[in-house]
C-alpha atoms as one frame of an Amber mdcrd trajectory, in Angstrom:
protein
   4.575  33.264  27.485   2.814  30.179  28.800   3.663  26.565  28.146   0.560
  24.503  27.426   0.788  20.982  28.751  -2.578  19.404  27.971  -2.513  16.735
  25.273  -3.289  18.330  21.920  -2.234  21.847  22.896   0.925  23.541  21.692
   3.661  25.243  23.653   4.056  28.144  21.235   6.053  31.327  20.817   9.717
  32.284  21.028  10.244  32.302  24.788  13.083  30.283  26.311  13.693  28.809
  29.757  17.062  27.875  31.191  18.151  24.374  30.179  19.588  22.260  32.944
  22.175  20.742  30.612  23.218  23.003  27.759  22.165  26.643  28.158  19.007
  27.552  26.269  16.486  24.792  25.560  15.703  23.765  22.014  12.151  23.729
  20.680  11.865  20.230  19.201   8.969  18.750  17.272   9.263  14.966  17.280
   6.972  13.488  14.648   6.525   9.730  14.569   3.697   8.846  12.204   3.196
   5.402  13.760   3.255   6.472  17.425   5.668   3.736  18.471   6.556   3.359
  22.160  10.275   4.074  21.880   9.817   7.446  20.153   7.678   8.612  23.078
  10.581   7.510  25.266  12.837   9.927  23.394  10.430  12.858  23.662  10.060
  12.385  27.399  13.830  12.123  27.884  14.425  15.335  25.920  11.700  17.184
  27.830  13.218  16.092  31.145  16.397  17.847  30.046  14.514  21.114  29.786
  13.875  21.163  26.036  10.434  22.236  24.846   9.094  19.162  23.068   5.963
  18.601  21.031   5.425  14.950  20.136   3.033  14.518  17.187   1.717  11.242
  15.766  -1.084  10.003  13.501  -4.012   9.145  15.752  -5.783   7.412  12.865
  -3.087   4.785  12.355  -4.466   1.471  13.628  -1.153   0.041  14.826  -0.043
  -0.254  18.459   0.793   2.987  20.243   3.127   3.976  23.024   2.211   5.988
  26.112   0.118   8.646  24.355  -1.403  10.089  27.543   0.454  12.445  29.830
   1.883  10.811  32.937   1.863  12.422  36.378   5.631  12.896  36.314   5.853
  14.188  32.743   7.641  17.560  32.580   5.642  20.683  31.777   7.784  21.140
  28.668   6.235  18.083  26.983   3.154  18.311  24.781   1.588  15.296  23.040
  -0.632  15.799  20.023  -2.514  13.118  18.116  -3.190  14.387  14.588  -6.485
  13.127  13.166  -8.082  13.152   9.744 -11.800  13.751   9.360 -12.270  10.389
   7.650 -11.098   6.789   7.927  -7.647   5.956   6.584  -7.729   2.857   4.401
  -4.245   1.538   3.562  -5.750  -0.770   0.949  -7.159   2.123  -1.102  -4.024
   3.328  -2.920  -5.545   6.456  -4.459  -7.464   7.385  -1.321  -4.332   6.782
   0.720  -2.381   9.206  -1.488  -4.990  11.925  -0.911  -5.124  11.265   2.831
  -1.335  11.326   3.138  -1.354  14.800   1.602  -4.145  15.896   3.956  -2.251
  14.492   6.907   0.958  16.242   5.883  -0.957  19.509   5.629  -2.310  19.104
   9.160   1.138  18.385  10.597   2.453  21.393   8.642  -0.018  23.623  10.468
   1.138  22.130  13.769   4.711  23.052  12.841   3.685  26.607  12.002   1.818
  26.987  15.293   4.638  25.517  17.405   7.502  27.342  15.675  10.197  24.763
  16.472  13.938  25.082  16.136  14.219  21.478  14.944  11.776  18.985  13.425
  12.561  15.266  13.324  10.138  13.098  11.370  10.118   9.331  10.902   7.925
   6.434   9.738   6.142   8.916   7.485   4.665   8.306   4.001   6.570  10.313
   1.414   3.606  12.444   0.316   3.076  13.559   3.913   6.799  13.898   4.607
   7.217  16.359   1.749   4.667  18.734   3.277   6.246  18.370   6.727   9.695
  19.120   5.344   8.464  22.159   3.442   6.665  23.524   6.510   9.836  23.107
   8.557  11.742  25.169   6.010   9.090  27.891   5.960   9.209  28.059   9.758
  12.999  28.290   9.785  13.340  24.938  11.564  16.095  22.465  10.825  14.698
  19.225   9.419  16.011  15.816  10.521  14.917  12.888   8.365  14.633   9.770
  10.538  15.001   6.817   8.169  13.585   3.535   9.451  13.411   2.002   5.984
  13.258   3.228   2.392   9.619   3.876   1.498  10.401   4.020  -2.222  11.694
   0.425  -2.158   8.443  -0.807  -0.613   6.397   1.197  -3.127   8.437  -0.228
  -5.992   7.817  -3.750  -4.709   4.090  -3.055  -4.444   3.462  -1.168  -7.689
   6.131  -1.939 -10.291   4.237  -4.840 -11.867   0.845  -3.128 -11.836  -1.223
  -1.209 -14.360   0.596  -2.291 -17.533   3.793  -0.410 -16.774   2.199   2.646
 -15.156   3.119   1.216 -11.751   6.815   1.484 -12.639   6.351   5.159 -13.461
   4.613   5.775 -10.133   7.354   3.874  -8.272  10.041   5.886 -10.079   8.316
   9.102  -9.048   8.482   8.075  -5.392  12.125   7.109  -5.785  12.887  10.655
  -7.007  10.749  12.148  -4.239  12.560  10.226  -1.498  15.948  11.174  -2.947
  14.954  14.860  -3.065  13.755  14.748   0.535  17.012  13.185   1.685  19.075
  15.776  -0.176  17.029  18.639   1.284  17.316  17.366   4.879  19.587  19.240
   7.277  20.505  15.954   8.943  19.637  12.287   8.500  19.347   9.672  11.243
  19.474   6.042  10.113  18.927   2.939  12.214  21.798   0.947  10.693  25.191
   1.625   9.147  23.998  -0.470   6.213  21.919   2.525   5.107  24.949   4.740
   4.654  26.201   3.420   1.281  22.674   3.651  -0.108  22.390   7.264   0.994
  25.861   8.098  -0.291  24.786   6.998  -3.775  22.350   9.918  -3.833  25.286
  12.325  -3.563  24.717  13.159   0.096  27.697  13.972   2.303  27.834  11.281
   4.981  28.963  13.942   7.475  25.275  14.813   7.875  24.258  11.182   8.520
  24.192   9.691  12.042  23.476   6.066  12.876  21.293   5.539  15.949  19.797
   2.024  16.195  16.216   1.720  17.367  15.636   0.630  20.930  12.915  -0.745
  23.166  11.217   1.250  25.951  13.113  -0.614  28.673  11.974   1.570  31.587
   8.322   1.116  30.595   8.447  -2.654  30.036   9.689  -4.256  33.249   9.836
  -8.015  33.507   6.494  -9.116  34.899   5.562 -12.479  36.481   3.395 -14.837
  34.491   0.701 -14.624  37.144  -0.296 -10.969  37.081  -3.549  -8.988  37.037
  -3.924  -9.205  33.242  -3.211 -12.938  32.940  -5.462 -13.700  35.898  -8.366
 -11.657  34.515  -8.076 -13.520  31.183  -7.668 -16.949  32.855  -4.208 -17.429
  31.346  -2.020 -17.538  34.446  -2.086 -21.354  34.534  -1.875 -22.010  30.787
   1.051 -22.174  28.359   0.710 -19.029  26.239   2.060 -18.305  22.770   1.363
 -14.573  22.383   1.391 -12.264  19.364   1.078  -8.495  19.631   0.838  -5.646
  17.142  -0.156  -4.993  13.556  -1.069  -8.082  11.563  -1.323  -7.696   7.797
  -2.211 -10.294   5.210   1.435 -10.400   4.135   2.381 -11.404   7.689   0.973
 -14.880   6.934  -1.695 -15.051   9.644  -2.200 -18.728   8.706   0.937 -19.478
  10.749  -1.049 -18.602  13.868  -3.932 -20.925  13.049  -1.400 -23.629  12.184
   0.214 -23.103  15.594  -3.138 -23.498  17.325  -3.871 -26.662  15.307  -0.422
 -28.038  16.109  -1.170 -27.925  19.842  -4.846 -28.838  19.600  -4.271 -31.972
  21.672  -2.605 -29.979  24.478  -5.448 -28.339  26.429  -3.003 -26.324  28.530
  -1.672 -24.498  25.415  -3.346 -21.365  24.036  -2.389 -19.002  21.212  -3.302
 -15.397  22.041  -3.341 -12.738  19.323  -3.777  -9.090  20.366  -3.628  -7.270
  17.063  -5.122  -4.947  14.486  -5.117  -5.009  10.707  -6.401  -7.049   7.784
  -4.618 -10.118   9.087  -6.741 -10.060  12.220  -9.866  -9.837  10.063  -8.638
 -12.867   8.117  -8.016 -14.752  11.362 -11.550 -13.956  12.501 -12.889 -15.334
   9.227 -10.828 -18.520   9.654 -12.114 -18.991  13.197 -15.700 -18.334  12.098
 -15.394 -21.086   9.490 -13.547 -23.444  11.817 -13.602 -22.561  15.516 -10.467
 -23.247  17.522 -10.900 -23.305  21.269  -7.183 -22.672  21.828  -6.959 -19.526
  19.652  -7.887 -16.339  21.510  -8.289 -13.127  19.466  -8.131  -9.764  21.236
  -7.926  -6.093  20.260  -4.652  -4.251  20.753  -3.552  -4.069  24.369  -3.449
  -0.659  26.014   0.147   0.325  26.707  -0.520   0.510  30.459  -1.342  -3.231
  30.422   1.269  -4.166  27.840   4.001  -5.306  30.282   1.539  -7.663  31.970
   0.419  -8.989  28.575   4.008  -9.761  27.626   4.632 -11.234  31.063   1.674
 -13.589  30.642   3.403 -15.168  27.642   5.612 -18.212  27.748   6.692 -17.528
  24.147   6.327 -14.284  22.170   5.656 -14.562  18.444   6.836 -12.276  15.661
   5.826 -12.665  12.024   7.409 -10.674   9.186   6.348 -11.026   5.568   8.758
 -12.633   3.112   9.382  -9.314   1.326   9.994  -7.381   4.543  12.745  -4.824
   4.138  16.223  -5.954   5.061  16.538  -3.122   7.564  13.112  -3.425   9.168
  13.160  -4.088  12.916   9.532  -4.028  14.132   9.074  -2.232  17.434   7.328
  -5.333  18.801  10.590  -7.303  18.581  12.422  -4.616  20.553   9.643  -4.611
  23.157   9.781  -8.410  23.334  13.470  -8.218  24.233  12.613  -5.959  27.178
  10.036  -8.437  28.472  12.538 -11.225  29.091  10.551 -13.855  27.185  11.771
 -16.136  24.366  10.942 -15.014  20.845   9.688 -17.290  18.084  10.227 -15.260
  14.912   9.134 -16.046  11.371  11.105 -13.666   9.148  13.485 -13.462   6.191
  16.801 -14.656   7.576  18.659 -11.636   6.147  16.329  -9.205   7.944  17.993
  -7.247  10.747  15.413  -8.289  13.338  16.087 -11.912  12.453  19.844 -11.342
  12.572  19.553  -9.681  15.976  17.406 -12.400  17.545  19.704 -15.116  16.224
  22.935 -13.349  17.188  21.946 -12.936  20.843  20.183 -16.317  21.115  16.868
 -14.730  22.067  14.920 -17.445  20.276  14.589 -19.449  17.059  14.064 -17.793
  13.663  12.445 -19.575  10.727  11.819 -18.529   7.132   8.350 -17.016   6.463
   7.276 -19.806   4.106   8.562 -22.681   6.256   5.580 -23.665   8.374   7.104
 -26.997   9.367  10.219 -25.326  10.791   8.072 -22.763  12.617   6.010 -25.482
  14.300   9.088 -27.559  15.110  10.704 -24.533  16.797   7.484 -23.935  18.749
   7.557 -27.548  19.954  11.168 -27.217  21.098  10.369 -24.100  23.118   7.292
 -25.737  24.614   9.290 -28.783  25.681  12.153 -27.028  27.478  11.787 -24.677
  30.433  15.549 -24.163  30.467  15.667 -23.204  26.774  12.856 -20.688  27.215
  14.532 -19.208  30.290  17.897 -18.853  28.565  16.400 -17.220  25.468  14.317
 -14.797  27.528  17.200 -13.753  29.730  19.499 -13.322  26.718  16.982 -10.903
  25.221  16.582  -8.984  28.462  20.353  -8.771  28.955  20.721  -7.307  25.468
  17.979  -4.773  26.175  19.585  -3.689  29.441  22.946  -3.272  27.715  21.702
  -1.373  24.655  18.391   0.346  25.441  19.638   3.114  27.751  17.320   6.018
  26.889  19.651   8.612  28.401  22.507   7.471  26.190  20.178   7.503  23.172
  18.940  10.965  24.112  22.549  12.166  24.312  22.999  11.274  20.648  19.816
  12.983  19.481  20.404  15.999  21.713  23.864  16.497  20.227  22.333  16.647
  16.733  19.574  19.023  17.798  21.883  21.377  19.692  24.205  21.586  16.702
  21.331  22.343  14.332  19.818  24.914  16.694  22.975  27.027  17.142  22.328
  30.750  16.529  24.263  30.819  13.250  22.474  27.768  11.890  19.063  28.935
  13.076  19.610  32.335  11.502  20.535  30.764   8.186  17.478  28.522   8.315
  15.077  31.331   9.148  16.542  33.418   6.359  16.055  30.518   3.979  12.498
  29.934   5.159  11.361  33.551   4.936
């Protein structure tokens, strides 16, 4: 049996190699729909331990991605596969999105069949796709771990309940049932906060099969970088005061806050607002700039992950913007990455949101309500005016990251779950069920 290591190929078949840590390795398919940086961290850590890992993600998702290319020191037991549809994925087209989610789930299902894993863990995945992935795991005899970052059904209910003269409520209720069924059928559930546990318990699920593992930032891959670095120098930003935004920008993220920030500092030629983003919010920003140019607002495409540490290092202040109806439990990966960078964070978010609570609790920067532009601009002015305040906030964030984002400790927790699910007795029961 050969292990294929090129991106997009699958290490297939039943063969096993000796694990350096726990006997036989486990065949693990890590599926992260979004392709976030910290999930790639986990796959690499598990592969270094001798497990045979296939990391799959949606290549058509327009959000920021982690290190999707193989690195020279990646173990031979790691395979990375970007799953692509044969057409564009439009999140604004609800009916087309439903069809594409099903198509995507079918493609990942085939990947599961080809790889024949012992365990599948899947997160950040639309429910229509997740159902196909879960069913394929069962057919293949693999244990299925549901990685809950937030409740999709709650977001769907918020989006659809008031639409289509009551039909939207019926559609939202259908997704509520679907999510509950998927949770009940999961062999294990990983949640990012203990606050999820009562909500899951209400579905009748035994909390013994629920483990809390908070999300983390890719600390090893985001070192603190000096402000003057190759990226900042090439973009003529090394000598300017930079407010920087990175990541997905939707219309609900209130992109007008970024133009307001640029206008607020229009009389300070040394200040520039840099936005490296994707999404409808970026398109809206481009339209605003086309109608009224702003010399101190610089719009860029998403930054390649290899340059990402330098981009964050170029910033004097890092900006996060969450919509006012953002889920309570949502902690965007950009905020976790910002903590690694050792820069102060200026966050516009619902104050009850966990990202907001985290930033405030560790004094990593000011947090303002999404609809409070005046408070946002006042906080920006305070950060601009005080080198000491910026330094203290940045170092508080970095200290938190160093204390909590230990990938080996995180991998220990996931590995314990996977080893338990992949025991011979459990695997035999699963394969019997899936046949």
